[in-house]
C-alpha positions in Angstrom: 205.6 79.7 -72.9 205.2 80.7 -69.6 204.4 78.4 -66.8 203.7 75.6 -69.5 201.1 78.3 -71.0 200.8 79.9 -73.9 200.3 83.9 -73.0 197.6 86.0 -74.7 196.0 85.7 -77.7 197.4 83.2 -80.1 198.7 84.3 -83.1 198.3 87.7 -81.9 201.5 88.3 -80.0 205.2 88.8 -81.2 206.8 85.2 -80.8 209.8 87.0 -79.0 207.3 87.5 -75.8 206.4 83.6 -75.8 209.9 82.4 -75.2 211.8 83.4 -71.8 215.0 81.4 -71.9 215.0 78.0 -70.7 217.8 79.4 -67.7 214.9 81.6 -66.5 212.0 79.1 -66.8 214.5 76.6 -64.8 215.5 79.1 -62.5 211.9 80.1 -61.6 210.9 76.3 -61.1 213.7 76.2 -58.6 212.6 78.9 -56.7 209.3 77.5 -56.3 208.3 77.1 -52.9 206.4 73.8 -53.7 205.2 71.7 -56.7 201.7 72.7 -55.6 202.8 76.5 -55.8 203.9 76.3 -59.6 200.8 74.1 -60.3 198.8 77.2 -59.0 200.8 79.6 -60.8 200.0 77.5 -63.6 196.4 77.7 -63.2 196.3 81.3 -62.6 198.3 82.4 -65.5 196.0 80.2 -67.8 192.7 81.6 -66.3 194.3 85.3 -66.8 195.3 84.4 -70.3 192.0 82.6 -71.0 189.9 85.6 -69.9 192.0 87.8 -72.0 191.5 85.6 -75.5 187.8 85.7 -74.8 187.9 89.7 -74.3 190.5 90.5 -77.0 193.1 91.6 -74.7 196.7 90.9 -74.8 198.2 89.3 -71.7 201.8 89.6 -72.2 202.6 92.7 -71.8 199.2 93.5 -69.9 198.2 97.0 -69.5 196.6 98.0 -65.9 193.3 98.2 -67.5 193.5 95.1 -68.7 194.2 93.7 -65.1 191.7 96.2 -63.4 189.2 94.8 -65.8 189.9 91.0 -65.2 190.3 91.5 -61.3 186.9 93.2 -61.6 185.1 90.3 -63.2 186.7 87.6 -61.1 186.0 89.1 -58.0 182.3 87.9 -58.2 183.5 84.1 -58.2 186.9 84.1 -56.4 188.1 85.6 -53.0 190.2 88.3 -52.6 193.2 85.8 -51.4 193.0 83.8 -54.6 192.8 87.2 -56.6 196.3 88.2 -55.0 197.9 85.2 -55.8 196.8 85.8 -59.4 198.4 89.1 -59.4 201.6 87.4 -58.4 201.4 84.6 -61.0 200.9 87.7 -63.7 204.0 89.5 -61.9 206.1 86.8 -62.3 205.2 85.8 -65.8 206.0 89.4 -67.1 209.7 88.9 -65.1 210.1 85.7 -66.7 209.5 87.6 -69.8 211.6 90.5 -69.5 208.5 92.8 -69.5 207.8 95.4 -66.9 205.2 94.0 -64.7 202.0 96.1 -64.3 200.6 94.7 -61.1 202.0 97.4 -59.0 200.0 100.1 -60.4 198.2 102.4 -58.3 194.5 101.6 -60.1 195.5 97.6 -59.4 196.5 98.4 -55.8 193.1 100.4 -55.2 190.9 98.1 -56.5 192.6 95.2 -54.4 191.7 97.3 -51.5 188.3 97.8 -52.4 187.6 94.1 -52.8 189.1 93.2 -49.5 186.9 95.7 -47.9 183.9 94.7 -50.0 184.5 90.7 -49.4 183.2 89.3 -45.9 187.0 88.4 -43.9 185.3 85.1 -43.2 184.0 82.6 -46.0 180.7 81.6 -46.1 180.6 77.9 -45.4 178.9 76.0 -48.4 176.3 73.3 -47.8 177.5 70.1 -48.5 176.2 67.7 -51.7 174.6 64.6 -50.1 174.6 61.6 -51.8 170.8 61.6 -52.9 171.1 64.9 -54.6 174.3 63.9 -56.0 172.4 60.7 -57.5 169.9 63.4 -58.7 172.3 65.5 -60.7 174.2 62.4 -62.1 170.6 61.4 -63.3 170.1 64.7 -65.0 173.5 64.9 -66.9 173.4 64.7 -70.5 175.7 62.0 -72.4 177.4 64.9 -73.9 181.1 65.5 -74.1 180.4 68.4 -71.0 178.2 65.7 -69.3 181.0 63.2 -69.2 183.3 65.6 -68.1 180.7 66.7 -65.0 179.9 63.2 -64.4 183.6 62.5 -63.7 184.6 65.7 -61.9 181.5 65.2 -59.4 182.0 61.7 -58.7 185.9 61.8 -58.5 185.2 64.8 -56.5 182.9 63.6 -54.1 184.2 60.0 -53.8 187.8 61.2 -53.1 187.0 64.1 -51.0 189.2 66.4 -53.1 189.9 70.1 -52.7 189.0 71.8 -56.0 192.9 72.5 -56.3 193.7 69.2 -56.0 191.1 68.0 -58.4 192.0 70.2 -61.3 195.7 69.4 -60.6 195.2 65.9 -61.3 197.0 64.3 -64.3 196.2 61.1 -65.9 199.5 59.8 -64.8 198.1 60.5 -61.2 195.3 57.9 -61.6 195.8 54.1 -61.8 193.1 51.3 -62.1 193.0 48.6 -59.8 191.0 45.2 -59.1 188.8 47.3 -56.3 188.8 50.5 -58.3 191.1 53.6 -58.7 194.0 55.0 -56.9 194.4 58.4 -57.2 197.9 60.2 -56.2 197.8 64.0 -55.2 200.9 66.0 -54.7 201.3 67.9 -51.7 198.5 69.6 -49.9 198.3 72.6 -47.7 198.5 70.5 -44.6 201.7 68.5 -45.9 203.7 71.7 -46.2 204.4 71.2 -49.5 206.8 68.3 -49.6 204.7 64.9 -49.9 201.8 63.4 -51.9 199.0 61.0 -50.6 197.3 58.3 -52.3 193.7 58.0 -51.9 191.6 54.7 -53.1 188.3 54.9 -55.0 185.9 52.1 -54.8 183.6 51.0 -57.8 180.1 52.3 -57.8 177.4 51.3 -60.0 178.3 51.7 -63.3 174.6 50.7 -64.4 173.3 53.6 -62.5 176.1 56.3 -63.5 177.4 56.8 -60.5 180.8 54.8 -60.6 183.7 57.0 -60.2 186.4 54.4 -62.5 183.6 54.0 -65.6 182.7 57.9 -65.5 186.6 58.7 -65.8 187.3 56.6 -68.2 184.3 57.3 -70.0 185.2 61.1 -70.0 188.8 60.5 -70.9 187.9 58.5 -73.9 185.5 60.9 -75.4 188.0 63.7 -75.0 190.7 61.5 -76.1 192.5 62.6 -73.3 195.7 60.0 -72.8 198.1 62.4 -70.8 198.2 65.7 -69.0 195.7 67.0 -67.5 192.2 65.2 -66.7 190.1 67.7 -66.0 189.7 70.3 -69.1 187.8 73.2 -70.6 184.8 72.3 -72.7 183.2 75.1 -75.1 179.8 75.1 -75.4 179.9 73.5 -78.8 181.6 70.4 -77.2 185.1 71.0 -78.3 187.8 69.8 -75.4 190.5 72.6 -75.2 194.0 71.9 -74.2 193.3 73.7 -71.2 193.3 72.6 -67.9 190.0 73.3 -65.8 190.4 76.0 -63.0 189.4 75.7 -59.3 186.8 78.2 -59.7 185.2 76.3 -62.7 184.6 73.3 -60.1 182.6 75.6 -58.1 180.4 76.9 -61.0 179.9 73.4 -62.3 178.4 72.4 -58.9 176.4 75.6 -58.4 175.1 74.7 -62.2 174.0 71.5 -61.7 172.2 71.9 -58.1 170.7 75.1 -59.7 168.8 72.4 -62.3 167.6 70.8 -59.0 166.0 74.2 -57.9 168.3 74.3 -55.0 170.0 78.1 -54.2 173.4 77.9 -56.2 174.7 80.4 -53.9 174.7 78.2 -51.2 176.7 75.3 -53.0 180.1 75.4 -54.3 183.6 73.2 -55.0 183.9 72.6 -51.2 180.5 70.9 -51.3 181.7 67.8 -52.5 184.5 67.5 -50.1 181.6 68.3 -47.1 179.6 65.9 -48.7 181.3 62.7 -48.7 182.5 63.6 -45.0 179.0 64.5 -44.1 177.3 61.4 -46.0 180.1 59.1 -44.2 179.5 60.2 -41.4 175.5 59.3 -42.1 176.2 56.2 -42.7 178.4 55.4 -39.8 181.9 55.4 -40.7 184.5 56.1 -38.1 186.5 58.9 -38.0 189.8 57.2 -39.3 188.2 56.1 -42.1 186.7 59.6 -43.0 190.2 61.3 -42.3 191.9 58.8 -44.3 189.9 59.6 -47.3 189.7 63.5 -46.7 193.2 64.3 -45.5 192.6 65.7 -42.4 194.9 65.5 -39.7 192.6 67.3 -37.4 190.0 65.2 -35.5 188.1 68.4 -34.9 187.5 69.6 -38.2 186.3 66.2 -39.3 184.3 66.1 -36.2 182.4 69.3 -37.3 181.0 67.2 -40.3 179.8 64.3 -37.8 177.9 67.0 -35.7 176.5 68.2 -39.0 175.2 64.7 -40.2 173.4 64.6 -37.0 171.3 67.2 -38.4 170.1 65.1 -41.0 170.1 62.0 -38.8 168.0 63.1 -35.7 165.6 66.0 -35.5 163.4 66.6 -32.4 161.0 68.3 -34.3 160.2 65.1 -36.9 157.9 62.2 -36.3 155.4 64.2 -33.4 152.5 63.5 -35.6 152.3 67.0 -37.5 
């Protein structure tokens, strides 16, 4: 296993490729910059091997052609920085398994250079998903396994104002029930320099209206029979829950798909819409900067005030109520 994930197409590769020595694995864990780095590498490797399985490709050892095809397809939904990190994870996996790494091939370097030139340097700001829009999405969700997962994902992501990476990294052991809702402990964030964790409190919502995060998470875990490990996992179109952690990009795809059902332009929304939506909605409701920062984990007042300014566009508009 590499990073705790089986590489390649199951039952296709020689088992010798699947078992680097424990000493090598432990050496890698010790050398990791942070727990978040290791989690990110696990998710990156899982995404690559999942793609290889779906496309009948071998991930270990991978050919440069396989990686070029993978990067080309993923460049539609992932930034160049994310793809660069995934290349690092792929290279590290090959090193652990004592395979020659293909990531330095000329074709891959040229492709990445082209992707960086094509993608704009500044990411496009995503629109916030406000409370009323979230309620409309939740009301339209089916009572299927996938619908239950997306309900839990959207509600927990919104109320916790989590980053995509924080949301998909959650394990069952990170979530605890209390008399007032849930407490969610997330690992080191980019703000905390990889050395600390923080606890976010998630209050109860309306279970009757299907907007309670605690009830949604419990409903999803019960339907998926998840007692330990990753909370949010891949669900096939046939409703089968795989033992595979959801990727950060998948969170954005869920949001895009669900807002498109409402008739919105999916290109304007993404995973960050949940985090931005909580901050903007809280500002609209008159919540203090301190309470918003406590939930989002921001340490910069400047960043939070951007959401407060954005909320003013919804709260008061000079062209509204003029009799037109």
